[in-house]
TIVEXFI-821828 format. One record per residue: x, y negated, z negated of N, C-alpha, C in turn; residue in one letter. Coordinates in steps of 0.02 Angstrom, whole numbers, plus 50000, padded with zeros to 5 digits. Atoms other than C-alpha are relative to their C-alpha. Layout:
BEGIN
KELO     nX     nY     nZ    caX    caY    caZ     cX     cY     cZ  resn
KELO      X      Y      Z      X      Y      Z      X      Y      Z     a
...
END
This chain:
BEGIN
KELO     nX     nY     nZ    caX    caY    caZ     cX     cY     cZ  resn
KELO  50041  50060  50000  50000  50000  50000  50044  49937  50000     m
KELO  49954  50057  50004  50144  49882  49958  50026  49982  50070     k
KELO  49974  50012  49933  50212  49904  50135  49947  49971  50046     y
KELO  50055  50026  49960  50042  49872  50212  49989  49926  49986     l
KELO  50007  50070  50018  50026  49708  50117  50057  49958  50028     l
KELO  49942  50037  49973  50201  49655  50169  49993  49992  50076     a
KELO  50009  50003  49927  50165  49698  50352  49946  49950  50018     a
KELO  50055  50047  49987  50001  49601  50345  50024  49928  49991     t
KELO  49974  50067  50012  50091  49449  50273  50046  49978  50057     a
KELO  49954  50016  49945  50224  49457  50409  49960  49985  50063     i
KELO  50041  50012  49941  50090  49471  50545  49964  49933  49996     m
KELO  50035  50064  50009  49993  49323  50474  50048  49943  50011     a
KELO  49950  50053  49990  50152  49219  50469  50019  49994  50073     a
KELO  49984  50002  49929  50191  49268  50649  49946  49965  50039     t
KELO  50056  50032  49965  50017  49217  50709  49999  49925  49986     v
KELO  49999  50071  50017  50026  49052  50615  50057  49964  50035     a
KELO  49942  50029  49967  50199  49020  50686  49986  49990  50075     q
KELO  50017  50006  49928  50136  49054  50863  49953  49942  50012     a
KELO  50048  50053  49991  49993  48933  50839  50030  49931  49990     d
KELO  49966  50065  50006  50114  48794  50791  50021  49975  50069     e
KELO  49979  50020  49933  50162  48793  50975  49941  49990  50048     k
KELO  50060  50011  49961  49982  48775  51034  49961  49941  49973     l
KELO  50044  50054  50020  49867  48626  51031  49928  50025  50005     d
KELO  50070  49979  50004  49685  48658  50981  49957  49937  49996     w
KELO  50047  50055  50001  49543  48537  51018  49930  50030  49996     v
KELO  50068  49975  50007  49368  48576  50955  49956  49966  50052     e
KELO  50043  50026  49948  49239  48555  51093  49927  50015  49984     a
KELO  50072  49991  50010  49051  48533  51087  49972  50047  50053     e
KELO  50036  49958  49953  48933  48658  51168  50032  50068  50010     g
KELO  49975  49934  49984  48966  48827  51245  50067  49996  50036     t
KELO  49937  49998  49962  49128  48882  51326  49989  49976  50071     v
KELO  50014  50020  49931  49050  48861  51498  49987  49925  50005     q
KELO  50014  50072  49998  48983  48687  51459  50064  49959  49990     e
KELO  49938  50035  50014  49150  48631  51388  50047  50004  50061     a
KELO  49956  49992  49942  49245  48702  51537  49973  49962  50060     m
KELO  50029  50041  49946  49124  48619  51659  50022  49927  49991     d
KELO  49980  50070  50012  49164  48452  51576  50075  49991  50012     r
KELO  49928  50006  49989  49351  48486  51579  50016  50001  50075     l
KELO  49989  49997  49928  49347  48534  51763  49982  49934  50033     e
KELO  50021  50065  49973  49252  48374  51803  50049  49945  49982     a
KELO  49951  50051  50022  49375  48269  51701  50065  50006  50039     a
KELO  49938  49989  49962  49524  48348  51790  49992  49973  50071     v
KELO  50011  50024  49932  49449  48314  51961  49993  49924  50003     e
KELO  50008  50073  50004  49400  48137  51911  50067  49965  49992     e
KELO  49934  50028  50010  49580  48106  51858  50045  50006  50062     a
KELO  49962  49994  49938  49638  48153  52033  50046  50061  50003     g
KELO  49960  49939  50000  49720  48319  51987  49963  50053  50041     a
KELO  50028  49945  49960  49690  48481  52083  49985  50059  49955     t
KELO  50018  49938  50035  49596  48628  52008  50019  50057  50047     v
KELO  49977  49944  49959  49682  48784  52072  49958  50063  49987     f
KELO  50039  49940  50017  49579  48916  51980  49963  49990  49935     a
KELO  50037  49995  50062  49449  48946  51848  49984  50074  49990     r
KELO  50005  49928  50012  49453  49119  51772  49956  50012  49940     i
KELO  50046  49983  50054  49312  49189  51666  50023  50067  49970     d
KELO  49974  49940  50032  49402  49313  51552  49944  50042  49969     h
KELO  50056  49964  50031  49241  49357  51461  49962  50041  50051     g
KELO  50036  49963  49948  49154  49406  51623  50043  50057  50026     q
KELO  49954  49946  49978  49307  49506  51676  49995  50060  49954     g
KELO  50006  49945  50048  49292  49608  51517  49933  50036  50009     a
KELO  50066  49970  49990  49105  49635  51545  49999  50044  50063     k
KELO  49999  49963  49937  49141  49693  51723  50030  50070  49992     d
KELO  49970  49934  50012  49240  49840  51652  49972  50031  49935     v
KELO  50036  49973  50059  49116  49876  51510  50040  49993  49936     d
KELO  49965  50015  50062  49223  49798  51376  49975  49933  49974     m
KELO  50024  50064  50027  49190  49652  51261  50059  49955  49983     s
KELO  49951  50052  50014  49286  49492  51237  49960  49937  49985     l
KELO  50036  50063  50012  49232  49327  51162  49999  49958  50064     p
KELO  50002  50044  49942  49178  49200  51292  50064  49961  50004     n
KELO  49938  50038  49990  49336  49126  51363  50011  49990  50075     s
KELO  49986  50018  49931  49381  49037  51523  50066  49962  50002     e
KELO  49935  50033  49990  49549  48976  51588  49996  49955  50061     l
KELO  49997  50047  49944  49569  48822  51697  50074  49988  50016     l
KELO  49932  50011  49977  49728  48809  51800  49998  49940  50047     i
KELO  50003  50062  49962  49762  48636  51869  50066  49963  49997     f
KELO  49938  50039  50002  49898  48512  51909  49997  49941  50047     g
KELO  49990  50058  49957  49959  48357  51996  50071  50006  50028     n
KELO  49933  49992  49971  50104  48384  52117  50047  49940  49989     p
KELO  49957  50058  50014  50165  48206  52081  50035  50007  49933     k
KELO  49968  49987  50065  50204  48264  51904  50039  50066  50001     l
KELO  49968  49934  50001  50246  48447  51932  50060  50008  50045     g
KELO  49945  49991  49952  50359  48432  52083  50067  49975  49972     t
KELO  49936  50021  50028  50495  48327  51997  50026  50047  49946     p
KELO  49980  49952  50052  50496  48451  51853  50030  50062  50032     v
KELO  49976  49941  49966  50518  48596  51972  50063  49985  50040     m
KELO  49938  50019  49966  50652  48501  52070  50058  50003  49951     q
KELO  49948  49998  50052  50749  48488  51907  50019  50072  49984     e
KELO  49987  49930  50016  50731  48675  51874  49943  50042  50029     n
KELO  50051  49960  49967  50639  48798  51985  49962  50046  49953     f
KELO  50033  49955  50048  50598  48907  51833  49935  49969  49973     r
KELO  50061  50033  50023  50466  48778  51787  49939  50027  50038     a
KELO  50054  49971  49961  50362  48861  51924  49969  50062  49967     g
KELO  50028  49944  50037  50338  49007  51805  49946  49978  49950     l
KELO  50047  50024  50050  50238  48898  51684  49955  49944  50026     v
KELO  50043  50050  49969  50164  48768  51800  49960  50033  50056     l
KELO  50035  50059  50025  50030  48720  51847  49976  50009  49928     p
KELO  50025  50001  50069  49952  48675  51681  49940  50046  49991     l
KELO  50056  49956  50016  49825  48786  51594  49968  49979  49935     r
KELO  50038  50011  50062  49689  48759  51466  49951  50057  49994     v
KELO  50047  49946  50014  49592  48900  51387  49943  49971  49958     l
KELO  50059  50016  50041  49415  48870  51324  49978  50067  49971     a
KELO  50015  49936  50032  49371  49003  51197  49951  49990  49942     v
KELO  50046  50000  50057  49234  49043  51072  50035  50037  49943     w
KELO  49965  49970  50056  49317  49075  50904  49975  49968  49936     d
KELO  50024  50024  50065  49254  49060  50725  49938  49956  50007     q
KELO  50064  50034  49989  49082  49004  50786  50008  49929  50028     d
KELO  49988  50066  49970  49155  48857  50882  50032  50011  50069     k
KELO  49965  50001  49936  49215  48816  51057  50063  49959  49992     t
KELO  49935  50034  50005  49397  48768  51070  50033  49996  50069     w
KELO  49952  50003  49946  49514  48706  51204  50068  50016  49968     f
KELO  49935  49981  50025  49685  48784  51179  50050  49993  50058     v
KELO  49948  50005  49948  49842  48738  51275  50069  49997  49968     y
KELO  49932  50004  50024  50028  48749  51259  50030  49934  50021     q
KELO  49968  50064  49988  50123  48587  51246  50054  50010  50054     e
KELO  49954  49990  49944  50226  48564  51407  50074  50006  49981     p
KELO  49930  49992  50021  50392  48543  51316  50014  50073  49979     h
KELO  49993  49930  50022  50366  48715  51237  49999  50047  50060     q
KELO  50004  49958  49940  50318  48790  51406  50068  50002  50034     m
KELO  49936  50003  49965  50481  48731  51482  50056  50032  49961     l
KELO  49949  49968  50042  50587  48788  51336  49997  50076  50011     i
KELO  50008  49928  49993  50515  48963  51363  50033  50027  50064     s
KELO  49968  49978  49938  50594  48968  51538  50067  49965  50010     v
KELO  49935  50035  49998  50755  48875  51495  49999  49939  50044     n
KELO  50007  50061  49960  50690  48720  51581  50021  49939  49960     g
KELO  49981  50063  50031  50738  48541  51545  49936  49964  49978     d
KELO  50061  50033  50024  50602  48470  51434  50009  49925  49994     s
KELO  49987  50072  50004  50681  48297  51447  49978  49962  50062     g
KELO  50022  50033  49939  50610  48260  51620  49941  49955  49983     v
KELO  50051  50052  50015  50502  48102  51613  49928  50024  50009     e
KELO  50068  49979  49984  50350  48186  51690  49970  50047  49947     e
KELO  50025  49954  50051  50337  48310  51546  49957  49962  49949     i
KELO  50040  50040  50046  50276  48174  51428  49933  49981  50031     d
KELO  50062  50018  49966  50148  48121  51558  49952  50060  50003     k
KELO  50041  49940  49999  50087  48301  51572  49967  50011  49931     m
KELO  50027  49991  50067  50066  48312  51384  49945  49949  49986     h
KELO  50051  50052  50009  49972  48147  51380  49936  50018  50039     e
KELO  50058  49981  49959  49859  48210  51520  49961  50057  49968     a
KELO  50034  49944  50034  49821  48374  51431  49961  49976  49940     l
KELO  50032  50026  50061  49782  48281  51271  49938  49959  50018     k
KELO  50056  50043  49985  49670  48150  51350  49944  50037  50036     s
KELO  50052  49963  49964  49579  48270  51467  49961  50045  49954     l
KELO  50036  49955  50046  49538  48396  51330  49959  49960  49950     t
KELO  50038  50041  50048  49485  48259  51209  49938  49971  50035     e
KELO  50057  50026  49963  49373  48182  51343  49948  50054  50012     k
KELO  50046  49946  49986  49296  48349  51389  49970  50031  49938     a
KELO  50026  49971  50063  49272  48400  51207  49934  49970  49980     a
KELO  50061  50037  50020  49135  48271  51185  49946  50010  50053     d
KELO  50055  49986  49954  48968  48319  51263  49965  49936  50024     a
KELO  50036  50061  49981  48912  48137  51275  50036  49963  50054     n
END
């Protein structure tokens, strides 16, 4: 039992540590409603939506269950291209992604901060456009979080 408690504590610390590298924004409404607002905000800002993936529906299609969750993949080549010119590995983590997920009876937008994404591929997180990407993620998710 002592080992089980220690393992549980280590796992909880690992999950908490992982979440330190993610930004969470509580959103009003259902996952689909929140994602509809985010997609509209992205397009209104002049960025390109490359894909919208319904993970929850994918699970249902194979007779499995998963909380409602959708992923939006989007970007702006004016920001992403200079980052990739600096280091092609950035193409492994770009374009940007935001997950809308139902968790703990709430809808959340979850995304990884761009500096962290680049560190994961040995990219240069000092490129000027990285700060602009982070500002865009923050403002777009905050705008889409509000149903009004």
